[in-house]
N, C-alpha and C positions, 0 to 999 in steps of 0.2 A: 848565816840564817837563810832558810828556804821558806818561801811563801807560796802557797797555792791559792789561786783565785778562780772561782767558778762563775761563769757568765750567767745571765738572767735565767733563773730556774722557773720553768713554766709548768705549773700544775703537778698532778700526780705522776705523769711520766718522767718529769724532771727529778722529782724526789725519789722515785723508784730506782732510776739508773744510778743516782748518787748512793743510795743505800746499798746497792749491789757492788759498788766499785771503790768508794772512797777509802775505806779502811785499808784495802790492799795498796792503793796508790800512795797513801801517806807513808806506809811502811816501805814500799819499793823505792820511792824517791826521797826518803828521809825528810819529809816536810815538817817544819816546825809549827806552822800556823796556817789554817785554812780560812779564807774569807770567801763569802758568796753573796751575790746580789739576789735577794729573795723577795722583791716587791711583787713578783708574779707567781709566787710559789703556791698560793691557795686558789686553785681553779682559775689561774691566770690573772687574778686581780687581787692584790693585797696579800697580807700574811696573817694567818690566825695563830693564836697561842699554841694550839695543838700541832700545827704544821711546823712552827718554829722549833718546838721541842723535838719533833721528829728529826729535823735537820741537825740540831745540836747533837742528838744521840748518834747520828751517822758520822760525826767527826768534824763538823763545821764549827769553828770557834767564834766567828763574827759574821753577822748578816747586815748587809747594806741595803739601801732602798733607792727610791726615785719618785717619779710622778705618781705612781700607784701606791705609795706608802700608806696613804690614808684611806684606801678603799675598804679596809676592815677596821674602821676607826676605833671601836672599843678595844679590839684586840691589840692594835699597834700601840695605843696609849699605855696599856699594861706592859707590853714588851719593852717599850722605850724606858720605862721606869725600873725594870727588874732584870733585863737580859742584855747581853752585848749586841744590841740591835741599833743600827744607826739610821738616820734619815738625812737627806742632803743638808749640809750645814748652812747653806746660803738661803734657806727659808727665812722669812722675817724673824726677828729676834724673839718675839713672844710665842713662837710655835714650840710646842713641847718637844723634848728630846734634844739630841745633839748629833752632829756629824763628824765628831772627832773623838777617837778613842786611843788611849795609850796603853800598850801592853808590854810587860817584861818578858822578853823571849831570850832565854839563856843568858841573862845578865845584861842584855841590850834593850833599850826602849824602842819599840816600834810604834809610830804614830800612824793610825789608819784614818783617812779622811774620805768622807762621802760628799761629793759635790754634784750639782746639777746645772745643766746648760740653760740657755735662754730661749732659743727658737722652738716654738710649738709647746713649750713647757708651761707649767703653772707659774704664778707670780713668785719670783725669787730675787734675791739681791744679785748684783753683778758678780758672777763667779770668779772673774779674773782679778778684780780688785779685792774681793773677799779672800781668795786663796793666798794672795800675797801677804795679807795680814796674818793669816794662820802660819804660813811657812816662816815668816820673819820671827814670829813668837816662838815657834819650835826651835829655830836656829839659836835664839837667845838662850833657850834652855839647854842647848848643847845636844839636841836630838837630831840625829843624822839619818836614821832609818825611817823614811817617810813613804807611805803607800797611798795612792789616790785612786778611788773609783769615781770616774767622771761620767755621770749619767747624762748623756746628751744626744740629741737627734743629728746635729750637723757635724760632719767630719771636720770641717774647717775650725770649729770651736775647739775640737780636741787637739788638732795640730797646733793651734795657737797656744794652748796650754802647755804642750810639749816644748815649743820653742821658748816660751817664757821661763819654764822651770827646769830645763835640762841642765844637769850638773848640780841642781839644788835639791832634788827629791830622788828617791830610789826607783819608783815605778809609777807610771800612769797607765791605767787600764780603762778603756772605754766600755760602756755598757749602754743599753736601751734599745738599739735597733733590732736586736736578736739575730743579726746577720754578721757572722764572723768575717774578719778581714785578715789578710795575709801579710800585713806590713809590720811585723814584729821587728823591733830594732833596739839597740842599746847605743845611746849617744851621750858622751860625756858622763857615763856612769848611770844614766837614767834609762830604764826599760820603758818601752812604749808599744802599745797596740791600739788601733783606733776603736775596734770593738771585738770583744772576746767571742760573742755569739751566744745563742741560747743553749740551755740544757733542758731537753724535753723532746717533743715531737719534731721530727725533721722533714716529714713528708706532707706537710700542710702549709699554712701561711703563718709565719712567725710563731709557730707552736700551737696555733688554733685551728679548729676545723675549717676547711676551705669554703664551705657553702655560703656563709654570710659574707665573707670578703668578696667572693665572686659576684654575688647578687648586688652588693653595693657598687662594685666596679661597673656592672652592666646597667644598673637602673638608678643608682644614686641613693637608693633606699637602704639604710643600715639595719642593724639588728644586734642582738647580743652575741658576742664571740664566746665560743665554748671550746674547752680543751677536750680532744678526743679521749675516749677510754682505752682505745687500742690504736697503736701507731708504731712506726719505726722511729726509734729514739736515738738521741745523740747526747753525749756529755762533752762539754768543751771547758778546758781548764788550762790556765796559765801557771807555770811554775818558774819562779824567779829566785836566783841565788844572790844574796848580798854579802859583801865583805864586811870587815870590822868597821869601816868608815861609812857604811850605808850605800856604797856604790854597787850597782848591778854588775855582776861579772859573768852571768849566764842567764839565759831565759829561753823558754820554749813553750809550745802549746800542745796539749794532748787532745785528740779527738777520738772518743770511743763510740763506735757505731753498734747499737743494739747489743751492748754488753760484751762484744766479741772483738772486733778489729780495732786496732789502735794506730793512729797516724800521728806523727810528731813533726811539727813545724818549728824550725830553729830561728832564733833572732839573729839578725845581721848586726855585727859590732862595727860601728863607724869610727 
């Protein structure tokens, strides 16, 4: 089983580079399922029904979320009810939607989990105790192919999750910071990367126009962040291959610059 995972999609530039490349990438690397974090896909804040459908039509199968999941509240509520769109599962229990989805991929059940960290994030349940309950339940069902999108600010929280769950889940991919890390590894059959990095504008500040962030840094006065209409773009995507028992046997990251150049970073197998 081959899983493709795209980091935080930021606005139209992110959607555009996916539209231009994903179909070919799915074919070239024989990817069975594509997951993407889409909480910033609609002008950087939230996800609309229109943009979600655009991403599904590009070849994305499942969209995960995070702290911006509710920015387009009317749209996301409709999507959570009708589409394979997730929000972090450790939001309080009465929050609409779910953060766990099970898919049949070539006769194997793949469990996709969307989880959110604690530091600087909205009020959520403890992700570490929460994920243990989920994984234990999946193990009791005999499900061994388990993928986690951990949407968290702090690198230490992501490393803690890896150390907790190595050998028990197939892959843990960090999102949220929009800054890609180069610490790809496979340990005890679990693939890990601290942060996949954004898909969108790469010549600004976390995919947003630089003016407001610079003014805030200089004066302390903030403003509305905007996604530029024109920029140099990047697409960052993890590809992980799992064996019959759900263990990762290969993993690497693709970085496509402005629809042209491709750089591949390989995971270290420990």
